[in-house]
N, C-alpha and C positions, 0 to 999 in steps of 0.2 A: 751206739745208745745214747741215748739223750735224755735228762732231767732239769726238771726245775723247781724251784721250793712251791707248792701251793697259794703260799700268800703273794704269788706277783703274778698269777694268774687271773683273771677280772672271773669275777663268777665261785671262784674255789675258795678265797679267803675263810678259815673257819669253818670250813667242810669236814664233816668227820673223815677217816680214816675208812669206811665204809662205804662211805658215797664216793670218794674220791678212786677206790677200785672199782667203782662200775665205768670202765672208761671201756669206749667204743673206739675203736678208728672208722674213720666214714666211708662209704663204699668206694669214693675215688682213692681212699687210701695217704690224702690230704689234708684231714682234718680228725681232732676229738671231740666225742661228743660224751658228755654227760646226762645221762636221760631223767633222771632223779635230780638234779642240777639244774637242769637246762641249763645248760652249759658248752657253748660251739667254740674249739679256739682251733684254728691252723696251723698246722706243721710246719710251712713255711715258714710262718710271719713269727713261730715259737724260736724258731732253728736266726731268725733274725735280731733275735731280743725284743718282741713285742707280743705282748702279753694283756692284751686287748685293744678297745679302743684309744682315739688320740685323749679322750676325756681322763681315760682311766691311767696310761701312760703320763700322761701332765700330770695327776696324783701321784703317783710314783716318784718322780721328777722335782716334785716337791717336797718327797720327805728323801731330799738328796743325801743327807746323813746317815739314811739305812742301811743297814747292809743289806737291803732289796735291790735296793738299788744300785749299789753298789754291784749286786750279782747278776743286775739289767746290763752294766754297761758293762763289765767281764765279759757278757756273752758276745756284744759286738765285735770285741776285737780277739776273740777267741778263734782257733785255728781248727777244725775237724779233719781229721783222715777222712 
């Protein structure tokens, strides 16, 4: 099981709970798709602490004192069973 705060996912910040709940796993099984939000994220990237484009990740890093940035950093060093 894996989860992340919607605020760190590019295109997900500020989305309603209803819109977030309407997520689909892509046919390949390696992506998540939110049709109503027009957002696609890679599961392998998410598991490696990559929550969007380089520009998006740089924006998260600029907010280096935020809890979201600390969460992103902790993902990179976590061990998964």
